[in-house]
N, C-alpha and C positions, 0 to 999 in steps of 0.2 A: 156579638162577638167580633172582635177586631181581626182583620187579616194580618198574617205575619208579614211584616215589612223587613227588607234586608237592613242590617245594621250599617249605618253610614260611617260611624266613627270606629276607629280601632284603637281605643285607648288614648293616651296622651300624645300630643303632637311632638314633633322633633324639637321645637324650641323649648317647650315646657320641660321636656326630659333633660335637656342640657342645662336649663336654668336650675332645675332641682339639683342636678349633679354639682354644678359649680357653687351653688349656694351652700350645699352641705360640705363640699371640699374646702372652701375658703372661709367658712364662717368662723373658724378658729385657726388663724394662720400659724404655721410653725416657724421656727427660727430660720429654716432654710428659705421659706417664702420671703421673710424680711430681708435676708441677704440678697436674694435674687432681685427684689424690688430696689434695693440700694444700688446694685450693679446696673440695673436698667436706668435708673435716674442719673447715675454718673455718666453712662454712655450718652444719654440724651443731653446732659450738660456739655459734654465734649462736642457733640454735634452742633449745639447752639454756639459754642465758642469757636468752632472751626473757621468761620469767616473773619474772626478777630485776629487770632494768632495761631500759627501752627505749633509753636512751642508750648503755649498755654494748653492747647488741646492735648498734646503729647504728655504734658505734666498731669493733667486730669486722668488720662488713660493709664499712666504709670501708677497713679495713686490708688487705682481700683485693686490690682493684685496686692499692693503693699498693705492696704487696709484689710483685705481678706486674710493676709498672713498674720496681721496683728490679732484679728478676731480668732484665728485658729489657735494662737498661743494663749489667749486670755484665760479660759477656764473650762470647766466641765460642761457648762450649759452651751457654750459655743462650740466646744469640741464634739458635741453630739450631732452637729450638722453633717459631718462626714465620718464614715466608718471604714474599717478594714485597712486603714493606713495610719502611720505614726504622725503625731502632730508636728514633730520636728521636721520630718520629711516634707510634709505639706507646706509648712511655713518657709522652709529653705527654698523649695520650688517656687512659691509665690513671690518671695523676695527677689529671687534670681530673675524671674520674668519682669518684675517691676524695674530692676536695674537695667535689664536689656532694653525695655521700652524707653527708659529715661536716656540711656546712651544713644539709642536710635534717634530720639528727638533732638538731642544736642548735636549729633554728628551730621544730620541731614541739613544741607544748606537751605536757609529760609529765604 
């Protein structure tokens, strides 16, 4: 008969738990995930363009909320990414932010 040994492991490790969570969470990405990925890529593009031109970087950063406003106005499948607000309000707000960023880019001396 074998002596009772203390159990060394206590289930899954921290990394495997997180891996399982992220694998389940992002195995079927939602529209909101794709929008967030596009925004992240645009910010990285603006960061890469920053040594080239301030105005080009500002244009890319102004295009992000403008593109999100267009997506908000498109249709029901993209309208489902945000709830509890009107599509017109969101689009107006995003276009206003895009215009303000574009104006800031143009008015700052380069």
